[in-house]
N, C-alpha and C positions, 0 to 999 in steps of 0.2 A: 605132487602139486607143483605147478610152474610159478615162477616169480615174474610178475608183470613189470617190475622195476629193474630187472636185471640189466637191460640195455643201458639205462641211464647210469647205473652203478659202474658198469664196465667202461663206459665213455669217460666218466670222471676219473676212474683209476688209471686209465690208459695214458693220461697226460699227452694226448695228441697222437699216440701210436695207434693207427687204424687197424692193426691186426686183431683188435678186440672183436671185429665183426665175425671172423671165423670162430672165435670162442663162443659167441652168442648163437650162431647158426648151428654149430656142432651140438651145443647144449639143447637147442630146440629140437634137433633131430632125434635126441634121446628123450624128449618129453620133459626136460628139466627147466626150460625157459620159454618165453614167448618172444616172437619177433613183432614188436608193437606196430610197425609200419605195414605189415602184411595184411591185406584186405581180401585176398582170394578173388580179386577182380581188378581190371585195369583202373588206373587213376582217372577219375572223372574229368580232371582238367585236360588230360590227354585225349580222351574220347570226345570231349566237347570241341577241341581245337582241330584234331586230325580226323576228318570225317569222310574224305573222298578216297576212292581207290587210288593206289600208287603203284609204282614199278621201280625196279632198280634195287640196289643194295642198301640196307639199313643197318645201323649199329646202335645197340642199346647199351648204355654205360651203367654199371652198377645194377645189373638186372635182377638181383634177388631171386625170388621164386618164379619169375618169368611171366607174370600176368600182362605187363605192359608190352613185352616182346611178342607175346602171342597175339595181342590186339593188333599190333603193327603188321605182323605176318598176315593176319586175316584181311588186311587191306590190299594185299598183293605184293608186298615187299619180300625180298630174299633177306632174311634177318640173321645177323650174327649178334649174339648178346654175351656180355662177359661180366663176371663178378670176381672180386678178390677172394671170396670164400668158396673153397671146394665143396663144402657141405651144402651151400645154397645152390651151386651149379649142379650137383648130383640130383637134388630133388627137382629142380627146374627141368632137367633133362628127362626125368621120369614123367613129369606132368605134360611136357610139350616136346615130344620127340622129333617133331618136324623142324625145330629150330637148332641152329648151330651154336650151342652154348660153350663158352670157353672159361677156364680159370685164368685170369689175367689181372695185372695191376695197371691202373690208368697212368701211374707214374713211370712205368717201364713197359709200355705197350709195344706190340710187334711193329717193326718198321713197315711191314707190308700193308698196314692199315692207313698209312699216311695218304691223305687225299683220295681214299678209296670208296667213300660211301656217299650216296645220294641223299640220305637222311641220317642224321645223327641225333639221338635222343638222350638227354641227361636229366634226371629228376632226383633232387635231394642228395646227390653224391658229393659234389664239390663242397657243399656247406658243412659237411662233417669233418673236413680236413682242416688242418691248422698250419699257420706260418707259411713258409715257402712252398709247401706242398699244394696249397690252393692255386698259386700262380702257375706252378708246373702242370697241374691238372687242366687248368683253363687253356694253356698253350697246347697241350696234347689233344684235348677234345676239339678245339678249333682246327687242329691239323688233320683230323680224321675226315673233314668235310671235303668232298670232291668239288671241282669247279662247277658252278651252277647248282650246287647242293644246298641243303637246308639243315640248320641246327635248331633244335627245339629244346629249350631249357626251362624246367619247372622247379620252383623252390619256395621257401618261406621268405616273405618280405618283412623287413623290420618296421614296426609301427611303435609310436610312443607308448601305446597301451599294452604292448606285448609283455607276456611274462618272460623273465630271464630264460634263455635257452638252456636246456639240459644236455642236449646232444648236438643240435645244429646251430651254427652261427650264420645267419642269412648273408647272402652276397650283397655287397654294396653296389651302388650304381657304377662306381669306378671299376669294380671288378667285372660287371657285366660288359662295360665298354671295352675292357681289355681282351675280349675274345678276338677283337681285331677284324671282325666281319661286318658286312652291311646289316645294320639292325633294322628289322622291319617294324617291330613294335614291342613294347613291354606292357602287358595288361595285368593290373593288380586286381585281385579278387578278394571279396570280403571273406570273413571267417567261414570255414566249412563246419557244419554241425558235428561232423565226425572227429574234428580236431579240437585241441584244447582251446578255451575261450581266448579271444584276442589274437589268434594266429591267422595272419593274412598270407596269401600266396601270390606269386607272380608267374606269368607265362611269357617267355621271351622267345622271339623268333629271329634268326639271323640267316643270311644267305652269303655265299661266296661268289 
């Protein structure tokens, strides 16, 4: 039997150490836990926003089991996707062999990725980091975007009616501004019926 609350337990016990993601994905690969954010399909906020065929190189941050990366590839991009968890990368590679999946840490990403991607996509990754790691990740992700490129960021937005976060801490508007790119818009969406009550989302787009 799997434990649906295992992710929240690991997040609390980690005290900000994000290595717990590999623990969860490894347990899930053995059938001992669930990955609660995995839907076996791309994020609807991504598919609603990114609809036209594209070209060039795309980078997916915190790619998990790869569904969002595969959707972006289907639009015509040459996709590189990475996750901190080797267990997640192993399964993603099995599911979508046409994508270049890597095991990597956003806080220590390869120098060759700097300014190398026409599209960079980040969803719900920064918000699980704590302290200085958040600012470091924001700077790194912004740095992946090539001149003329686009950064798409999706996450939970804080509302007064929200339940206290168990895993994610929503980015503030100040943090969104700190990407240091030209901000096209920030679109706040009402609660998704698949998510806990009171949980709003934002979709932010930036260009360099």
